[in-house]
Structure formats: structure tokens, C-alpha cells
C-alpha positions as CSV (number, residue, x, y, z in Angstrom):
1,M,23.6,13.8,-5.0
2,T,22.1,13.0,-8.4
3,R,19.9,9.9,-9.0
4,H,22.6,8.5,-11.3
5,F,25.3,8.7,-8.6
6,I,22.9,7.1,-6.0
7,G,22.4,4.2,-8.4
8,L,26.2,3.7,-8.7
9,V,26.7,3.7,-4.9
10,L,23.9,1.2,-4.5
11,A,25.3,-1.1,-7.2
12,A,28.7,-1.0,-5.4
13,A,27.1,-1.7,-2.0
14,L,25.1,-4.6,-3.3
15,P,27.1,-6.4,-6.0
16,V,25.0,-9.5,-6.3
17,V,21.3,-9.3,-5.5
18,S,18.4,-11.5,-6.3
19,L,15.5,-9.4,-4.9
20,P,13.3,-6.4,-5.5
21,A,14.3,-3.0,-5.9
22,Q,13.6,0.6,-5.0
23,Q,13.7,2.7,-1.8
24,T,11.4,2.5,1.1
25,A,13.8,3.6,3.8
26,P,13.6,7.2,5.1
27,Q,17.0,8.1,3.6
28,P,18.0,7.8,0.0
29,V,21.5,6.7,0.8
30,P,22.2,2.9,1.3
31,P,23.9,1.6,4.4
32,P,27.6,1.4,5.0
33,A,29.9,-1.2,3.5
34,A,29.4,-3.6,6.5
35,Q,26.0,-4.5,4.9
36,Q,27.4,-5.8,1.6
37,T,25.6,-9.1,1.9
38,A,24.2,-10.6,-1.3
39,V,20.5,-11.2,-1.2
40,P,19.9,-15.0,-1.3
41,Q,17.8,-16.6,-3.9
42,A,14.3,-17.9,-3.1
43,P,14.0,-21.6,-3.3
44,P,13.1,-23.0,-6.7
45,A,9.4,-22.9,-7.5
46,P,7.2,-24.6,-10.1
47,A,6.9,-22.7,-13.4
48,D,3.4,-21.4,-12.8
49,S,4.1,-20.3,-9.2
50,Q,5.4,-17.0,-10.6
51,N,2.0,-16.4,-11.9
52,D,-1.3,-15.3,-10.5
53,V,-3.8,-18.1,-10.6
54,N,-1.7,-21.1,-9.9
55,A,0.5,-19.7,-7.2
56,P,0.7,-22.0,-4.2
57,T,-0.8,-21.0,-0.9
58,I,1.8,-19.3,1.3
59,K,1.8,-19.4,5.1
60,L,3.8,-16.7,6.8
61,G,6.0,-17.4,9.8
62,V,6.0,-14.9,12.7
63,N,9.5,-13.7,11.6
64,E,8.7,-13.4,7.9
65,V,7.8,-10.2,6.0
66,N,5.2,-10.1,3.2
67,L,6.2,-7.2,0.9
68,I,3.8,-6.0,-1.8
69,F,5.2,-3.6,-4.3
70,T,4.6,-1.9,-7.7
71,V,7.0,-1.2,-10.5
72,T,6.6,1.6,-13.1
73,D,8.7,3.3,-15.7
74,R,9.2,7.1,-15.8
75,H,5.9,7.5,-17.5
76,G,4.0,5.7,-14.9
77,N,3.4,2.5,-16.9
78,Y,3.3,-0.7,-14.9
79,N,5.9,-3.5,-15.6
80,P,4.6,-6.8,-14.1
81,N,7.2,-9.0,-15.9
82,L,10.5,-8.5,-14.0
83,K,12.3,-11.3,-12.2
84,Q,13.6,-11.6,-8.7
85,S,17.1,-10.9,-9.9
86,D,16.0,-7.5,-11.2
87,F,15.7,-6.2,-7.6
88,A,17.7,-5.4,-4.5
89,L,16.3,-5.2,-1.0
90,L,17.5,-4.1,2.4
91,D,15.6,-4.6,5.7
92,D,16.9,-2.5,8.6
93,Q,20.0,-1.8,6.5
94,K,20.8,-5.5,6.0
95,A,20.2,-7.9,3.2
96,P,17.5,-10.5,4.1
97,A,18.7,-13.8,5.6
98,R,16.6,-15.7,3.2
99,V,14.1,-15.0,0.4
100,N,11.2,-17.5,0.7
101,S,9.0,-16.7,-2.3
102,F,8.7,-14.2,-5.2
103,H,5.6,-13.9,-7.4
104,Q,4.7,-11.7,-10.4
105,Q,1.2,-10.6,-11.1
106,I,0.0,-11.7,-7.7
107,N,-3.5,-12.9,-6.9
108,L,-3.4,-12.8,-3.1
109,P,-6.8,-12.2,-1.4
110,L,-7.7,-8.5,-1.2
111,R,-8.8,-6.7,1.9
112,V,-9.9,-3.2,0.8
113,G,-11.3,-0.4,3.0
114,I,-13.4,2.2,1.2
115,V,-13.1,5.3,3.4
116,I,-15.1,8.3,2.2
117,D,-15.2,11.8,3.4
118,A,-18.8,12.6,4.2
119,S,-18.2,16.1,5.7
120,T,-20.1,19.2,4.6
121,S,-17.3,20.4,2.4
122,I,-17.9,17.6,-0.2
123,R,-21.7,17.7,-0.3
124,S,-22.0,19.0,-3.9
125,R,-19.9,16.1,-5.4
126,F,-20.9,13.3,-3.0
127,Q,-23.1,11.4,-5.4
128,F,-20.4,11.2,-8.0
129,E,-18.0,9.8,-5.4
130,Q,-20.6,7.2,-4.3
131,Q,-21.1,6.0,-7.9
132,A,-17.4,5.8,-8.6
133,A,-16.7,3.8,-5.4
134,T,-19.5,1.4,-6.3
135,E,-18.1,0.8,-9.8
136,F,-14.7,0.2,-8.4
137,L,-15.9,-2.5,-6.0
138,L,-17.8,-4.2,-8.8
139,Q,-14.6,-4.4,-10.9
140,I,-12.0,-5.2,-8.2
141,L,-13.8,-7.8,-6.0
142,K,-13.8,-11.0,-8.1
143,A,-12.5,-13.8,-5.9
144,R,-14.4,-15.6,-3.2
145,S,-11.6,-14.7,-0.8
146,D,-11.7,-11.0,-1.5
147,R,-13.4,-8.7,1.2
148,A,-14.1,-5.0,1.6
149,F,-15.7,-2.7,4.1
150,V,-17.2,0.8,3.8
151,M,-16.6,3.6,6.2
152,G,-17.8,7.2,6.0
153,F,-16.5,10.0,8.2
154,D,-17.2,13.6,9.2
155,V,-16.5,14.4,12.8
156,T,-16.6,10.7,13.6
157,P,-16.0,7.5,11.5
158,N,-19.0,5.3,10.8
159,V,-18.8,1.8,9.3
160,T,-21.9,1.3,7.1
161,Q,-20.8,-2.1,5.8
162,D,-18.5,-4.5,7.6
163,W,-16.2,-7.0,5.8
164,T,-18.0,-8.8,3.0
165,N,-17.7,-9.8,-0.6
166,N,-21.3,-9.1,-1.2
167,I,-21.5,-6.3,-3.7
168,D,-25.1,-5.5,-3.0
169,G,-24.3,-5.1,0.7
170,L,-21.3,-2.9,-0.1
171,E,-23.3,-0.7,-2.5
172,T,-26.0,-0.3,0.2
173,G,-23.2,0.7,2.6
174,I,-22.0,3.4,0.3
175,N,-25.5,4.7,-0.4
176,R,-26.2,5.0,3.3
177,L,-23.5,7.7,3.7
178,R,-24.9,11.2,4.1
179,P,-22.7,14.3,4.0
180,G,-22.6,16.7,6.9
181,G,-20.4,18.0,9.7
182,G,-16.6,18.6,10.1
183,T,-13.7,16.6,8.9
184,A,-11.8,14.2,11.1
185,L,-9.6,12.5,8.4
186,Y,-6.8,11.3,10.6
187,D,-9.1,9.8,13.2
188,A,-10.9,7.9,10.4
189,V,-7.7,6.5,8.9
190,Y,-6.4,5.6,12.3
191,T,-9.7,3.9,13.3
192,A,-10.0,2.0,10.0
193,C,-6.5,0.6,10.5
194,R,-6.8,-0.2,14.2
195,D,-10.3,-1.7,14.1
196,K,-10.5,-3.2,10.6
197,L,-7.1,-3.7,9.0
198,L,-4.8,-4.5,11.9
199,D,-5.1,-8.2,12.5
200,I,-3.0,-11.2,13.4
201,S,-2.0,-11.9,9.8
202,R,1.5,-13.2,10.7
203,G,1.4,-17.0,10.6
204,Q,-1.6,-16.9,8.3
205,E,-2.0,-16.7,4.5
206,P,-0.8,-13.2,3.4
207,V,-3.3,-10.8,1.9
208,R,-3.1,-7.5,0.1
209,K,-4.5,-4.8,2.4
210,A,-5.4,-1.4,0.9
211,M,-7.4,1.6,1.9
212,V,-9.0,3.8,-0.8
213,L,-9.4,7.2,0.7
214,L,-11.6,9.9,-0.8
215,S,-11.3,13.4,0.8
216,D,-10.1,16.9,0.3
217,G,-7.7,16.2,3.2
218,D,-8.6,19.4,5.1
219,D,-8.8,17.9,8.6
220,N,-10.2,20.2,11.2
221,Q,-11.5,17.8,13.9
222,S,-9.1,14.9,14.5
223,R,-7.7,14.0,17.9
224,V,-4.8,12.1,16.5
225,H,-2.1,13.6,14.3
226,A,-1.2,12.7,10.8
227,D,2.0,10.8,11.8
228,E,0.0,8.7,14.3
229,A,-2.4,7.7,11.5
230,I,0.5,6.8,9.2
231,K,2.1,4.7,11.9
232,E,-1.2,2.8,12.5
233,C,-1.3,2.1,8.7
234,Q,2.2,0.8,8.8
235,R,1.4,-1.5,11.8
236,A,-1.6,-2.8,9.8
237,E,0.6,-3.2,6.7
238,T,-2.0,-1.3,4.7
239,I,-1.3,0.6,1.5
240,I,-3.2,3.9,1.1
241,Y,-4.5,5.1,-2.2
242,A,-5.8,8.6,-1.8
243,I,-8.1,10.4,-4.2
244,S,-8.2,14.2,-3.7
245,T,-11.6,15.9,-4.1
246,N,-9.9,19.3,-4.3
247,W,-10.6,20.4,-7.8
248,T,-8.7,23.7,-7.7
249,P,-5.3,23.9,-9.5
250,S,-3.4,24.7,-6.3
251,R,-2.4,21.9,-3.9
252,G,-3.2,22.7,-0.3
253,R,-2.2,21.4,3.1
254,G,-4.8,18.6,2.9
255,D,-3.5,17.4,-0.5
256,K,0.0,17.3,1.0
257,A,-1.2,15.3,4.0
258,M,-2.8,12.7,1.8
259,A,0.2,12.5,-0.4
260,Q,2.4,11.8,2.6
261,M,0.1,9.0,3.8
262,A,0.2,7.4,0.4
263,E,3.9,7.7,0.0
264,D,4.8,6.3,3.5
265,T,2.6,3.3,3.0
266,G,3.7,2.4,-0.6
267,G,0.5,3.8,-2.3
268,Q,-0.3,6.7,-4.5
269,V,-2.3,9.9,-4.5
270,F,-4.5,11.0,-7.3
271,F,-5.6,14.5,-8.2
272,P,-8.5,14.2,-10.7
273,P,-9.2,17.6,-12.3
274,S,-13.0,17.3,-11.8
275,V,-15.5,15.1,-10.0
276,E,-16.4,13.4,-13.3
277,E,-12.8,12.1,-13.5
278,V,-12.9,10.4,-10.1
279,S,-13.8,7.1,-11.8
280,N,-10.6,7.3,-13.8
281,S,-8.6,7.4,-10.5
282,F,-10.4,4.3,-9.3
283,Q,-9.6,2.6,-12.6
284,Q,-5.9,3.4,-12.1
285,I,-6.0,1.9,-8.6
286,E,-7.7,-1.2,-9.9
287,E,-5.0,-1.5,-12.6
288,E,-2.2,-1.2,-10.0
289,L,-3.8,-3.8,-7.7
290,R,-3.6,-6.2,-10.6
291,S,0.0,-5.4,-11.6
292,Q,1.8,-5.9,-8.3
293,Y,4.6,-8.2,-7.1
294,A,4.8,-10.1,-3.8
295,L,7.8,-11.5,-2.0
296,T,8.2,-13.0,1.4
297,Y,11.5,-13.0,3.2
298,T,13.2,-13.7,6.5
299,P,15.0,-10.6,7.8
300,A,18.5,-10.8,9.2
301,D,19.0,-10.1,13.0
302,F,15.2,-10.0,13.5
303,K,14.1,-8.9,17.0
304,Y,10.7,-9.2,18.5
305,D,10.8,-5.7,20.0
306,G,8.0,-3.8,18.3
307,S,10.5,-1.4,16.7
308,F,10.1,0.1,13.2
309,R,12.3,-1.6,10.6
310,P,12.9,0.5,7.5
311,I,12.8,-1.2,4.1
312,Y,14.9,-0.1,1.1
313,L,13.8,-1.6,-2.3
314,Y,15.1,-0.6,-5.7
315,C,15.3,-1.8,-9.3
316,N,18.7,-2.7,-10.7
317,D,17.5,-1.3,-14.0
318,R,17.3,2.4,-13.4
319,R,14.6,2.8,-16.0
320,Y,12.1,1.5,-13.5
321,Q,11.1,2.5,-10.0
322,A,9.7,0.2,-7.4
323,R,7.2,1.6,-4.9
324,A,6.6,-0.1,-1.6
325,K,6.0,0.7,2.0
326,K,8.8,2.5,3.8
327,G,9.0,-0.1,6.6
328,Y,7.0,-2.1,9.1
329,F,6.8,-2.6,12.9
330,A,8.2,-5.9,14.2
331,P,5.9,-7.9,16.4
332,R,6.4,-8.1,20.1
333,Q,7.1,-11.5,21.5
């Protein structure tokens, strides 16, 4: 089925939509005709509420979903100027019962985990990675409400700086890392999400949670599997931005694993050609974090059963692609 044909099918299935766009469900085909419910409009908001700085504080209800997503063209350029009516959205194969808010160029508080591979395999390029990570935090953490933590890992994960917006403390945490040992990548991702990023954010002000992961991806020590690490990220509603430290032209198993983690959480994987280019990957992540959309909505037929609910988001204008998480886990009552 070609992309054009999929677009036609989607347009037929959702004739009138007022929400965001591209796919996050596991299958590229939209649900059957029974789900042809138009996505309702969000309530009117003041003119500047679509914008970053003056957006009102949002409180999430326990049955509301906070969806962060990015829109790019076919060349990877960001488009932060689309409207709610430019998108279509399905939650668990149904249009949302209600859209509660939609914001362009969001400025929600950031929660960023810097997770750095400190195994023996990256010893020769470790200092470059430390410098690039520090520069990234200097650029991205601007608001008083932003927070970050630093975790290194070899056989075991080690938090060298807990949540803070103190740049000096974060830099010290990065510089404390010392390379050596095997690579337990999946354990580190799982632990970072479980212990640091998984919180009781429902009913509170929404935040943007992201993990920046530097590694060659060659896991040889983990006790959890890749799919378990991904599920924990989805439970924590955390986007993974992975930077590969494999400088060879060929993409190995580790690169594919990191690409899968990024794709399933709505993030992106970067393959810098050399260690000197790592800082460019951090700059791209920074640009994306400043070019995102946010919407909150109430799903139809919501159940407090802990099940995974797939999300399908797409742009009505096929020149653009929306990238978001593939779904989320409903809370248990």
C-alpha cells in the first residue's frame, strides 16, 4: 500500500478533524469505519495561549493524555506553525471524546535525563561526549522549572547528579563519570525511567520528559530485554533521543536497538560520523525540544485497566510528518 493510498484511506475515515496528525499506532492502517468520529475542537483560548511564554498553566486530570509531538517536512525541517485543524488523532482506534488544549512552540517544564555509556568500549571518545553533554545542558536548561539528572552506566547504572537545574552540579556529575566495564544499556534505560522519570504526573502540571542516550548500543550485560526497557519508557511517558557512538559506516545490532527505542517513544536517533560531530547531534535535539507541539485530550471509552492504548497521529497535509509516541499505558484505578 503506497503512502498516497494510505493518506486517501485516512482522509475518508476521518472526514472532519481538528487535531494533530501522524501515526503512532503499531499498524499503518487506520481503524474500521465504525470509528469515523470527528475530533472535537478544543475550547477557545486567548490569542497568546497558542504561544510559548504566555501559555496558561495546565492541570491534567487522571483521564487526560498529554501528547508532545514534532512536525517535520521530508527534509527534516521543523514546522512549528501549524494549527489544530491541520492534524488528526486516534486513541485506541477512536477519536478523542474531547480536546482540551493545543499549543504551538510549547514551553512546558523540561525533565531531561542525560544517560551516558561509560563502558570500556567508548573510552577513547569519552571526553568529547562529556563536553558535548555539558554544552547541551548549558543551552537547554533555561527556565527555573527545568530539571535534569546525570546517569552513567557500564555493568550497572550510577546516578552522579540527581534532579537539579544547577548547571555546575550537572557538569560535575558528568565529569565524575569514568569509563570501564561491560555495557548494560537496557538496564540503564529501564532504571532511569523507573526511578527518575516515572512519576505521578497525572493530575499535575504536564512536563516534557526526555532521555538523551549516548551509547554504541552494544548491550552485553543487561538483565532486562530491549522491549521491557521500551515499555518502561512508555509508562514514564519519556521520549528517547539516542546518539550513536558507533563511527563505522555500517549500522549494527546496537544501532538498530537504539533506533527502535527512539521510534517507539516518539524520539529520534542520530548517527554522527565522528566524535567531533556529537555536539551537532545535541544541537539538533535542542532545536527539536524548542519546536514541539503539545495537546491534551480526553480519550473515548477510557478504562483504568493498565492496558496499552495505541496512538495514531497524522498531518492532513501530506508534505509534513508528525512524530509522537506510539501509545501509553492507562493508569490503574
